[in-house]
C-alpha positions as CSV (number, residue, x, y, z in Angstrom):
1,X,51.6,-38.0,16.8
2,X,55.0,-36.7,16.8
3,X,58.0,-39.0,17.5
4,X,59.5,-39.2,21.0
5,X,63.2,-38.9,20.0
6,X,64.9,-37.2,16.7
7,X,68.4,-38.3,16.0
8,X,70.0,-35.5,14.1
9,X,73.0,-36.3,11.5
10,X,74.7,-33.5,10.6
11,X,76.6,-34.3,7.2
12,X,78.8,-32.8,4.6
13,X,80.2,-34.9,1.7
14,X,80.2,-38.2,3.1
15,X,78.1,-40.2,0.7
16,X,79.3,-43.5,1.7
17,X,79.7,-43.2,5.5
18,X,76.3,-41.6,6.0
19,X,74.0,-44.6,5.1
20,X,75.9,-46.5,7.9
21,X,75.3,-43.8,10.5
22,X,71.7,-43.8,9.5
23,X,71.3,-47.5,9.6
24,X,73.2,-47.4,13.0
25,X,70.8,-44.7,14.2
26,X,67.7,-46.8,13.4
27,X,68.8,-49.7,15.0
28,X,69.3,-47.8,18.1
29,X,66.0,-47.0,19.2
30,X,63.0,-49.9,18.8
31,X,60.3,-47.1,19.0
32,X,59.3,-45.2,15.9
33,X,61.7,-42.2,15.7
34,X,62.8,-39.4,13.5
35,X,66.3,-39.4,11.5
36,X,66.8,-35.7,10.6
37,X,69.8,-35.4,8.1
38,X,71.2,-31.9,7.9
39,X,73.1,-31.8,4.8
40,X,75.6,-28.7,4.9
41,X,76.0,-28.2,1.2
42,X,77.2,-31.6,0.3
43,X,78.3,-31.8,-3.4
44,X,76.5,-34.1,-4.5
45,X,73.5,-33.2,-2.4
46,X,72.0,-36.2,-0.1
47,X,69.7,-37.9,-1.9
48,X,66.7,-37.9,0.6
49,X,64.6,-40.3,-1.8
50,X,67.3,-42.8,-2.1
51,X,67.5,-43.0,2.0
52,X,64.0,-43.4,2.5
53,X,63.7,-46.0,-0.1
54,X,66.3,-47.7,1.9
55,X,65.5,-46.9,5.5
56,X,62.0,-46.0,5.6
57,X,59.9,-42.4,5.7
58,X,61.2,-41.6,9.2
59,X,64.3,-40.5,7.3
60,X,64.2,-36.7,6.5
61,X,66.8,-34.4,5.0
62,X,67.2,-30.6,5.1
63,X,69.7,-29.2,2.9
64,X,71.8,-25.9,3.4
65,X,72.6,-24.7,-0.1
66,X,75.6,-23.0,1.9
67,X,77.8,-24.4,4.1
68,X,77.1,-22.9,7.8
69,X,79.4,-25.0,9.9
70,X,78.9,-27.7,12.5
71,X,78.3,-25.1,15.4
72,X,75.0,-23.6,13.3
73,X,74.2,-27.2,11.8
74,X,73.5,-28.6,15.1
75,X,71.4,-25.6,16.4
76,X,69.4,-26.0,13.0
77,X,69.0,-29.8,13.7
78,X,67.3,-28.7,17.0
79,X,64.9,-26.0,15.6
80,X,63.8,-28.6,13.1
81,X,63.6,-31.6,15.3
82,X,59.9,-32.9,15.8
83,X,60.9,-35.3,18.7
84,X,60.5,-34.4,22.3
85,X,64.2,-36.0,22.8
86,X,67.0,-35.3,20.7
87,X,70.4,-36.8,20.0
88,X,73.1,-35.8,17.5
89,X,74.9,-38.3,15.8
90,X,78.1,-37.2,13.4
91,X,77.8,-38.6,9.9
92,X,81.0,-40.8,10.0
93,X,80.3,-42.4,13.4
94,X,77.7,-45.1,14.6
95,X,75.4,-46.0,17.5
96,X,75.4,-49.6,19.3
97,X,72.3,-51.5,18.7
98,X,69.4,-50.7,21.3
99,X,71.7,-47.9,22.8
100,X,69.0,-45.2,22.9
101,X,66.3,-47.5,24.3
102,X,68.7,-48.2,27.2
103,X,69.5,-44.3,27.4
104,X,66.1,-43.4,27.2
105,X,65.0,-45.5,29.9
106,X,67.7,-44.3,32.2
107,X,67.0,-40.8,31.5
108,X,63.3,-41.0,32.6
109,X,63.8,-43.6,35.3
110,X,66.2,-41.2,37.3
111,X,65.0,-37.5,36.1
112,X,68.1,-36.9,34.5
113,X,68.0,-33.6,32.4
114,X,70.7,-34.5,30.1
115,X,72.6,-38.2,29.6
116,X,75.7,-38.6,28.1
117,X,76.9,-41.5,26.4
118,X,80.5,-43.1,26.9
119,X,82.3,-43.5,23.6
120,X,84.6,-46.2,21.9
121,X,86.9,-45.5,19.1
122,X,87.1,-48.0,16.0
123,X,89.1,-47.8,12.9
124,X,92.9,-47.8,12.1
125,X,93.7,-45.4,15.0
126,X,90.8,-47.0,17.5
127,X,93.1,-48.2,20.0
128,X,95.1,-45.0,20.1
129,X,91.9,-42.8,20.6
130,X,90.8,-45.5,23.4
131,X,94.1,-45.2,25.6
132,X,94.0,-41.7,25.6
133,X,90.1,-41.3,26.0
134,X,90.3,-43.8,29.0
135,X,93.2,-41.6,30.6
136,X,90.9,-38.3,30.1
137,X,87.7,-40.0,31.3
138,X,89.5,-41.2,34.3
139,X,91.0,-37.6,35.0
140,X,87.4,-36.1,34.3
141,X,85.6,-38.7,36.7
142,X,87.9,-37.7,39.5
143,X,87.0,-33.8,39.2
144,X,83.3,-34.6,38.6
145,X,82.4,-36.5,41.8
146,X,80.0,-38.9,40.0
147,X,77.2,-40.6,42.3
148,X,76.1,-44.1,41.1
149,X,72.4,-44.1,40.7
150,X,72.3,-47.5,39.0
151,X,75.0,-50.1,37.5
152,X,76.8,-48.4,34.7
153,X,74.6,-45.1,35.3
154,X,76.3,-42.2,37.2
155,X,74.8,-38.6,38.2
156,X,77.9,-36.1,37.8
157,X,77.7,-34.0,41.0
158,X,80.5,-31.6,40.1
159,X,80.3,-31.5,36.2
160,X,80.8,-27.9,35.6
161,X,84.2,-27.7,37.9
162,X,85.2,-30.6,36.0
163,X,84.5,-29.3,32.3
164,X,86.2,-26.1,32.9
165,X,89.5,-28.4,33.1
166,X,88.9,-30.7,30.6
167,X,86.3,-32.2,28.3
168,X,86.7,-36.1,27.1
169,X,85.3,-37.3,24.2
170,X,82.5,-39.1,26.2
171,X,81.3,-35.6,27.5
172,X,80.4,-34.7,24.0
173,X,77.3,-37.1,22.8
174,X,74.5,-36.0,25.0
175,X,70.6,-37.1,25.0
176,X,68.2,-34.4,26.2
177,X,64.8,-33.0,25.7
178,X,64.4,-30.6,22.7
179,X,63.1,-27.7,25.0
180,X,66.5,-28.0,27.0
181,X,68.8,-28.2,23.8
182,X,67.0,-25.0,22.8
183,X,67.5,-23.2,26.3
184,X,71.4,-24.2,26.3
185,X,71.6,-23.0,23.1
186,X,70.0,-19.5,23.9
187,X,72.4,-19.1,26.6
188,X,75.4,-19.9,24.3
189,X,74.2,-17.3,21.9
190,X,73.6,-14.6,24.7
191,X,77.3,-15.1,25.3
192,X,78.3,-14.7,22.0
193,X,76.6,-11.6,21.4
194,X,77.6,-10.2,24.3
195,X,81.3,-11.0,23.1
196,X,80.4,-8.7,20.5
197,X,79.6,-5.6,22.4
198,X,81.8,-2.7,21.9
199,X,83.9,-4.6,19.3
200,X,84.9,-2.6,16.1
201,X,86.1,-5.3,14.0
202,X,85.3,-9.1,13.8
203,X,87.3,-11.5,11.9
204,X,84.0,-13.7,11.2
205,X,85.9,-16.6,9.5
206,X,88.0,-17.0,12.4
207,X,85.4,-16.8,14.7
208,X,83.2,-19.3,12.8
209,X,86.3,-21.8,12.7
210,X,86.9,-21.3,16.5
211,X,83.0,-21.9,17.3
212,X,83.0,-25.2,15.3
213,X,86.4,-26.3,17.2
214,X,84.6,-25.8,20.4
215,X,81.2,-26.8,19.8
216,X,80.5,-30.0,21.5
217,X,82.6,-28.9,24.6
218,X,81.0,-25.5,25.0
219,X,77.4,-27.3,24.8
220,X,78.8,-29.5,27.6
221,X,79.9,-26.6,29.8
222,X,77.0,-24.5,29.6
223,X,74.7,-27.5,30.2
224,X,76.5,-28.6,33.2
225,X,75.7,-25.5,35.2
226,X,72.2,-24.9,33.9
227,X,71.0,-28.8,34.6
228,X,71.2,-32.2,36.0
229,X,73.9,-34.1,34.1
230,X,74.0,-38.1,34.1
231,X,76.6,-40.4,32.3
232,X,76.2,-43.8,31.2
233,X,79.4,-45.9,31.4
234,X,78.7,-48.2,28.5
235,X,80.2,-47.5,25.2
236,X,77.4,-46.9,23.0
237,X,78.7,-44.4,21.0
238,X,81.1,-45.6,18.3
239,X,83.6,-43.1,16.8
240,X,85.4,-43.7,13.7
241,X,89.3,-43.0,14.1
242,X,90.4,-43.1,10.7
243,X,92.0,-39.4,10.2
244,X,88.8,-37.7,9.4
245,X,86.2,-35.7,11.5
246,X,83.4,-33.8,10.5
247,X,84.4,-29.9,9.6
248,X,87.9,-30.5,11.3
249,X,91.0,-32.2,11.2
250,X,93.9,-32.2,13.9
251,X,94.5,-28.6,15.3
252,X,97.6,-27.4,16.4
253,X,98.5,-26.7,20.0
254,X,98.3,-23.2,19.3
255,X,94.8,-23.4,17.9
256,X,93.3,-25.4,20.7
257,X,94.7,-22.7,23.1
258,X,93.1,-19.8,21.1
259,X,89.7,-22.1,21.0
260,X,89.8,-22.8,24.5
261,X,90.7,-18.7,25.3
262,X,87.6,-18.0,23.4
263,X,85.4,-20.4,25.3
264,X,86.5,-19.1,28.7
265,X,86.3,-15.5,28.1
266,X,82.7,-15.7,26.8
267,X,81.7,-18.1,29.7
268,X,83.2,-15.9,32.2
269,X,81.6,-12.8,30.5
270,X,78.0,-14.2,30.5
271,X,78.3,-15.6,34.2
272,X,79.1,-12.0,35.3
273,X,75.7,-10.8,33.4
274,X,73.3,-13.5,34.1
275,X,71.8,-14.2,37.6
276,X,71.3,-18.0,36.6
277,X,75.3,-18.5,36.3
278,X,76.2,-16.6,39.5
279,X,77.0,-19.8,41.3
280,X,79.6,-20.9,38.8
281,X,81.1,-17.2,38.3
282,X,84.1,-17.9,40.8
283,X,85.2,-21.1,39.1
284,X,84.7,-19.6,35.4
285,X,87.2,-16.5,36.7
286,X,89.8,-19.1,37.8
287,X,89.5,-21.0,34.6
288,X,89.9,-17.9,32.5
289,X,93.0,-16.8,34.3
290,X,94.6,-20.6,34.1
291,X,94.1,-20.1,30.1
292,X,95.5,-16.5,29.8
293,X,98.3,-18.0,32.2
294,X,98.9,-20.9,29.6
295,X,98.7,-18.4,26.5
296,X,101.5,-16.5,28.5
297,X,103.8,-19.7,28.9
298,X,102.9,-21.0,25.1
299,X,103.8,-17.1,23.9
300,X,107.0,-17.5,25.7
301,X,108.0,-21.1,25.2
302,X,106.8,-21.8,21.7
303,X,107.2,-18.5,20.2
304,X,109.5,-16.5,22.3
305,X,107.5,-13.4,22.2
306,X,108.2,-11.6,25.8
307,X,105.5,-8.8,25.1
308,X,102.7,-11.0,24.3
309,X,103.6,-13.3,27.4
310,X,103.8,-10.4,29.8
311,X,100.3,-9.2,28.4
312,X,98.6,-12.2,29.0
313,X,100.4,-12.8,32.3
314,X,99.1,-9.4,33.4
315,X,95.4,-10.4,32.4
316,X,95.7,-13.7,34.4
317,X,96.9,-11.8,37.3
318,X,94.0,-8.8,37.0
319,X,91.8,-11.9,37.4
320,X,93.5,-14.0,40.2
321,X,96.8,-13.0,41.6
322,X,98.7,-16.3,42.2
323,X,102.5,-16.9,43.2
324,X,103.1,-18.8,39.7
325,X,102.2,-15.7,37.8
326,X,105.1,-13.9,39.8
327,X,107.5,-16.6,39.0
328,X,106.5,-17.0,35.4
329,X,106.9,-13.2,35.4
330,X,110.6,-13.5,36.3
331,X,111.4,-16.2,33.7
332,X,109.8,-14.2,30.9
333,X,112.1,-11.1,32.3
334,X,115.3,-12.9,32.1
335,X,114.8,-14.9,28.9
336,X,116.1,-14.2,25.6
337,X,113.9,-12.7,23.0
338,X,113.4,-14.8,20.0
339,X,111.8,-14.0,16.5
340,X,108.2,-14.4,16.6
341,X,106.4,-15.1,13.5
342,X,102.9,-16.5,15.2
343,X,99.7,-14.8,15.2
344,X,98.5,-14.7,18.9
345,X,95.2,-14.7,20.5
346,X,92.5,-12.4,20.8
347,X,92.8,-10.5,24.3
């Protein structure tokens, strides 16, 4: 009989931290479950025999001989999972004891499609993370208009609109049926394929980096407009805050804006093509216009590139004409031109 739950743990060169993640995963759920480790070309390779000797046969390892990045690793984990439900745990993080027992019960009892678990940071930068996470989550909840289903459990009635504006860390760790994971990933892949239509050249390495950067945020956004989202306020997910994140490090504001622009362009593009997303087209259009506006401001203030600023402002105005666009156009016109060495976003 297949397990009810698969906990997927992507890993890359974390031999000391991985066992801690596995141990916490086992302690998070009392019923028999599958712990699926996706080894993304670690050196040395993850030792499946050693993990099974320590934790039992429920631990399985799939190895990629060549690194494919966190975006594709998470999708591979969904495809290979045997469980009816899937939860993804980063290799340097942990789950609180009994957390997925509570989460699974809440998901089923309230007929939610997907349940996000709140997060708390630990480690040398844990306090800093928790302060910022708390502010971001408070802002998000004000936008998401939660409806309380039970103590510490909410249904996010306006999740898509909220996620188009910000995606706090607590909205990056979902529990859902395997079929739902596959369906959301299918729509994401359609958006990515559509983005390549008519393009002559593609910087594959850059595209892959951006996909990895926005992976969890992108999944949350697509899921929010396709299914019913819940949020458990208990801090069940423990995020390590010691200056290391899987497949990523601190990105500059410019790179974050570039990733955000790619996400919103693809999301708006697929909203215009799929009838299942027609109800959020207007919101997606407004969000993309705002990102173009932000890119124009960044091009002017951070890099002094008036030409790029005007180009982004024009794209924003073509989507949604607004008074602030006209005001920024005047600011650009009367700003001194500075030498620019930055590489700007794909338009």
